[in-house]
Structures are given as structure tokens and as C-alpha cells.
N, C-alpha and C positions, 0 to 999 in steps of 0.2 A: 598571456593566454595566445593560442594560435588558431587558426581556421583555414579550411583548404580554400583557396582561391580559384573562383572558375574563371574560365575566359572570358573576355569582354565580348558584348554581342556584336554583330557587325552594326557599323553606324550607317545609317541611311543615305543613299547615293544623293538624295537633292534635300530640299528644305519642305519638310512635312508640317502638319499641324501642331505637333508637338514641339517641334524647333520654334516656331513662329511664337507659340504659345509663352514658351520660357523665356525668348527674347522679352515679348513684351511685357510680363510681368516682373523680370529681373529690372528693365529698364525704369518701371514706374518708380520701384525701390532703391535705383540708383540715382534717380531725380530726387528722390525724398532724402537720401543719404546727402547730396548735395544741397539740398535745400537747408537741411539740418546742421549741416558744418556752416556754411556760407553766412547763415543769418546772424552768427556771432560776428563775424567778420565784417558786416556790413553794418550790423547796429551797435558791435561795441561801444565806441566811444559815447553816443548818446546814451546807453544804458548805463555805463560806469559815471557819466555827469551825474545821472540820477540817483544813481544809489551809493555814490562816494559822498564826504564831508565836501565841502566846498575849499576847505585847506589843501584838499588832495589833488585838486584838478589838475595840477601839473603833475603829478603822476600816472594819468592814465594809459601812457605806454606802457608801463611796469605792470599796472594792474591788468592790461589787456595782455601782457606776456603771462601771468598768471592763470587768466582762463583759458588761453591756448593751450597752455601745458597740461591743465587739469582735463581738458577734451582729449588731448593727445594721450595722456595717461590712461583714459578711461578706453579709447581707442586701443590702444596697444593691448591691455588687458583683454577686453573683448574678443579682439582676435584671435589668441592664442587660445582662449578658451572655445571660443566658439570654432576654430578650427578644429580641435580635436574631438568637439562635440561633433561637427560635420562627419568626421571620419569615423565616427564612432555609432550615432545614431541616425544622420543622413542628412542629407542636402536640405531638402525641403524643410523638414523639422525646426533645423536649428535657424534656418534663413526666416521663417516665419517669428519666431521667437525673438530674434534680432530687430527685426522689424518693429514688434509691438513695442520692445524696450525702449526702443530710441524717439518712438511716437509719443508714447505716454510721458516722457522726461521733457521733450521738446516742449509739450504743452505744461508742463510744471513750472518751466523758466520764466514763463509768463508773470507769474504770479510771486516771483521771488522778491523780497524785501533788502536784501543784503547783497552786497558784490560774493560773499564767500557760500550763499546759501545759491545764486547763480551758477558759481563755480561747480557745486554740488550737482546741481542738475546737468550742467553741462559735462562732468565727467559721467553719468551714468548715460547720456545720449550716446557720449562716445562709444562705451563698452555694448551699446546694442548695433550701432554702425560697423565697429569691427566685426561682431559676431557674426553680422548679417554679409560683410563684404566675401571672404574668401570660399565660403561655401556657395555662394551667388554665381561665383567666379566659376567655379568646379563645376556647378550644375551646367551653366550654358556652353562650357567647353566639351564636356561630355554628353551632351545632346545633340550640337549642331554636328552636321557632316565634314568631313575632313576639309574639303575643298573652301569651305564657306568659314571655317572656325575663326580666323584671324580677323576677318573683315566682321565677324558678328561681334568679337572682344573689343573692336575699336567702338564700334556704335553702342556698345553697352557703356564704356567708360566715358562716352559724348555725354550719357544721360545723367550724370555726375555733373555735369558743367550745366546743364540744362536747369537742374535745381539750383544751382548758383544765378543762372541769368534772371530765372523766375524770382527770386530775392532781390536783385538789384531793381528790377522792375516793380514789383511791389512796393520797395522802400521809396522809389522815387516818388509813387502814388501816395502812397499812405503817410510818409516824413515830409517830403517836400510839397506835395499839391495839397493833402489835408492837412498836414502837419499835426498827426496823431503820434500818439507815444509807441515807442521801440516795441511796447508789450505786445502791440496787436501782433507783430510778425511771427510769434512764437505760438501762436494760437492755430496757425494752418498746419501745425504738427499733427495734428488730429487727422489729417485726412488719410494719412499712411494705414493707417488702424484700421480707418473704415475701409479701404481697398483691400486690407488681409483677410477681413470679415465676408467680404464679398467674393474673392478668387481663391480662396483659400484649398476647397475642393479641386479647383482646375490646376493647381499646380502639380507636374508630374514629379517622380523622383527620378535621379540619374539612374538609367540601366548598368551603367560602368559598375556605380558604386553598390547596386544589389547583391546581396549575399557576400560581400565582402566585409561587413561589421566587425569590426576586433578591436581591443586596445591598443592604441598605438604609442607604441616607444620609440625615445630620441635614438635608442640604438639601431632602429630601422632606416636611419639616415647613416649608419656606419656600417653600411653592409660591405664585404670586402669585394674589393673590385668595382665597387660600382660608382665611386666618386661622387656619391650623393652628398655628403658632407661637405665637398669643395665645393659645390655647385651652390648649396645653400649659403655658404659662406660669401662666396662672390656676390651671391644675386643681392644678400642682406647689405653687403657694402653701397652696391648700385642702388636699393630701396634708402640708405642714408643719403645719399647724394640727392636722391629725387625729393626724399620727404623733408630731410633737414634744410634742404634749399629753399623747399616750398614755404614750410612754417617759419623758418630764421627770417627769410627776405621776403617772399612771394605774398605770403599771407597778409603783408603789413601795405600793400600798395592802395587799397581804398583808403585807408587811413592816413597813410602819402599824400593821397591827391585831394584829401579834404583838408588835411593841415594847410594848404596853400590858399584856402578862401578863409572869411570868417564870419560871414553871417550864417546863421544856424539853418535855414532852407536852402541856402546855397550850397552848404556842406553837404545837406542830404542829397543835393542834387548832381554835385559833381561824383560825391562817394558811389551814388546808384548807378551812375553812367559808366563810372572807372570798373564798379564791379561786372555790369552788364556787358561792356565791351570785352573786359578780359575774357569772361566767359563763352562769348561767340568765339574769341582767337582760341580759346582751348576744346571748345567743341569741333570746330576745324581742325585742330592738331590731333586731338584723339583720333577722330576719323581718316586722317590723313595716314598715321602711324600706321592703321592696321592696314590698308593699302599698301603704304611703302615696303611694309615689314614682309608683306609676301611678294612683292617684287624685287625688292633688294636684299631681304635678309634681314634678322632680328638684328644683327650687333651693329650694322653698317647705319642703318635706321635710328637705332638708339644714340648711337654715336653724334650723329648730326643734331640731335635734338638737345644733348646736353651742351654741345659747342654752342647751339644757337642761345640757349639759355645763360650759359657763362658771359656771353657777350652782351646779350639785351639789357640784362639786370645793370652795370653800372651805367648805361647810357641811359636809361628811366629815370634811376635814381640821383646820378649826378650830372649828365651831359645835357639834361634839357630843362629849361625852366618855363613855368607857366602851366596852370591848371589845364587848360584846354589840351595843348599839344601833348602832355605828357597821359591824359586820358585816353587819346586816340591812341596813343603807342600801346594802351593795354592789349590791342588786339594782338601785336607780335607778342608780347610777353606770355599771353595766356598761348597763343599758338604752341612754344615751344617748353616754358615752365610748366603749364598744365596739361599740355599735350603729352608730355614725358610720361604721366601716370596710365595712358592705355598700356604702357612696358608691362605694366603688374598682370593685366589682363591677357596680353598676348604672349608673351616668352615666358613667365613662370610655370603656369599649367605645363608646358613642355618637357620642364626640368624634372619633373617628380612622377614617380608611378602614381596609380590610382589609391591606393591603400594609405598613401600618406599625403595625396595631395593636398587636401582640404588644411590639414596641420603645417605642412612646409611653406605654401604659398601667404597662409594667412601669418604665419610667422614671419615672413619675410617682409611683407607688407606692414603687419603692426609692429613687430620687434624695434625697427628702426624709429617708432614713434618715441621709444623713451628717450633717445638720443636727441629727436627733435625736439620732446618736451622742455630739455635742458636748455637747447637752443632759443626755442620762444622767450624764455625767460632771459637769458642772457641778451639777447638781442633787445628786448622789450626794456630791460634795466638802462642798458647802454644807450638805447634810443633818448630813453628820459635824460643819461646824465650830461650827455653831450649834445643834447636839443633837437634830436630829429631823427630822421631813419635812413636818411641819405647814405652818411660814411658807414653806418651800421650796416646796411644792406650788402654795400661794396666789399666790406670786410668778410663777408660771410658768402660771396660768391664763389669763391673757389672749391664749395662742397660739390658743385657740379662737375668740375673738372677731377676730383676723387670717384664721381661717379661713374663719368667716362672711361677713368683707367680701369676700374672695375669691372666694364663690360667687358673687354677684352680679355678677360680670364672665363667667361662663359663659353660653353658650345653654343656652335650655330645650328638652330634647330629647324631651318626652314624645309620644308618637304618630310621632314620625319615623322610627324603625327604624335597624338598623344602617348607616351609611355604605359603599359599596363601593369 
């Protein structure tokens, strides 16, 4: 099915009320994304010790890999489906539906009685997060004025890390200070649903998307002479470097730090602080990437972040000993390995035209998660087999170098604007 595509309306020269509204609402949803993602990473060990039989206590890293894999599978599936729906039905409706799905699923995680039921709710949580991400990014990029888009994208992606920071702070309070169950952490998943109910009517639709609704075909990426398919494949490999590295390596950082101590409350203390410092570093890294990409260009900035990630992982996992120092080094690890995620919001929307933007960037962002899912299972099982995450993490660190190489095959889009 085809349709006549109207020219895009001119973007406002300054930051108007609509632009600030979109940033505020999408950032709240990004904070919720970060919370609902990081809550498993922070509470995974106590949750599994509660849900697994005592005889399986030594296999917690392997089961943690399963839970992460199920989350990633849901995220990848939701991202691909949500991206297509966002191009067909609109950014606004698809984003709100995704938020509602992951909010309900996160609350359901609090009442699960087996590890596989927790895995099921995590899969559904991933579906909602994946569906919401690509359309929310598209909405922000298509509403914000040209001169501010990159900086706004960095601020938006930093919201994800704020969610992780909130999880870490709450877990120090709930798990360490109060000594309460991990289940309380999932009940906060209700808040995004309440926010959606309150602000639904205030969320604007993208003026670039309006009037362009049609069925999106993958053949749209193979247009003669467009180079879109080549861009898509290169961006997908970059995504594999970012996502595969994070889920096979960096997602285990809080558990790695917690494994250096033995008292349950001290575990919650160090795990919470490690997660908090990682997310502070990630916030700084995301915001900095948005500014650096505007000053230096998208490609050199991303290369710098990949190189920093490849260097810091072996240092944290193998070169330093002692829970205190490793915890503080999470600031550096978060800046590079977490800050890399701003690349998705900054660079990928500029690679694809409006008609296929949500589909393409959601598939780039989420498609790599199918491979990352395998990475989390392999790394978790390998860590159980060899007795720890240190050597396993170092073995997966070269994924960041693969991403670095793939960036070189993408066009530099600084100053070119969003393609219509």
C-alpha cells in the first residue's frame, strides 16, 4: 500500500512549549525504562536465592543469565513490533501502549513464586520497553528544532540512567537499611501507569509523521541508490557492539561487586552503591555524548566511547581488587559503556527517512538484543563454570572493538538534519 507523502512542516527555530512537553514526558518514560530494566540487575541475586531451591544457590549466575535473556528477547520483539506500529499508527499511541505494558508487567513481577514466572513477567516487561523506545526517540527528534536535537537526545537518554540511579538508591534503603524483600522494588512499576493516565491528553503527535501513515515494508530499505540497507546493516553491527558488550559484560557489574562481600546487608550496600555510581557515570556520559557529537561529529565521538569501553572493562574486572575501589570505578565504566547508549538517540534517527524511521531505529536498537540474549546466557553460564565474572567479562570486551569498526562504515550526519 502506498500513499502520497506531504512535505515535512518547518521545524520551529526555538524551543517552544511543545518541544519541552515532549522532552519532559519522554524523559519520565525513559526514567521508568531504566528503573524497570535495572531493577532486575540490582535485585537479581536476592530474588533468585529466594526463588531457587537451596541446592541451586551456586548456579545463580546461570539463572541470572536466563532472566536477562528473557528480558532481552521481549525487548527485541517489542522493539521490532512497536517500531512498525509507530510508523503505521503514530508515535504517541504506540509509546503510551508500551508504557502501559511494561508498567503492569513490572508490578506482576513482585508476586511471582518461581524463577520462570519471574522470567515470563520480565519478557513482557521487555516487550513494553522495546515498543516504547523507538517511537519515543522518533517523537523527540521530529519535534525538537534542528539546532537542539542532538543535545535533547543526550538528555533524553540520560533519563534511562536516572531510572537506574533511583533503583540503586532505593535498594540501599529497602534492602540494606530496612532489610526488606526484593519484591517491594517491583511495586514501584505502577507509577508510570499513573503518569500515563495523567498526561495522555498532553502528549502531542509528531508533525513530521502526520499524514505519512502507511504499511511499512522492508523493501523500503532497499531503495535504488538510497544506501539505506547498507546503513541499516552497519548500524546493526554498531548496536551489537553496544548492546552485546553491555548485557554480556557491564550488566553483571553490580553482581560482581556484591560477590566481593558476604554479609547480606553489605551485599545490598555495595551492590546498591555500585549501581548508583555506574548510573551517575552513565548520566554524565549520555549528556556529554550529545554535546560532543555536535562539536566533533557523530563518528569520532562514538569511536572515543567504544575505545574507552574496551579499555575500562578489563581494568574493572581483572586489574583492580577490593569492593571499595571497584565500586568507585563504576563512574568511569558507566560514562563509557552506559554513555554509548546515547548514540542510538543521537545518530540513528539521522540515518533514515521519516516514513521508516521508527521501524528502522527500533530494529537497530532491538534486533541486536537477540544476539545479546545469547551473550547473557553464555556469559552467565561461563561465570558459573569458572567461578566468577572477571575472566568472562574480559573475554567479551572485544565486542566493543567490533562496534568501533562498524561506526567507520556509517555516514557522518553532523549538520545534515533529519532526512524527510
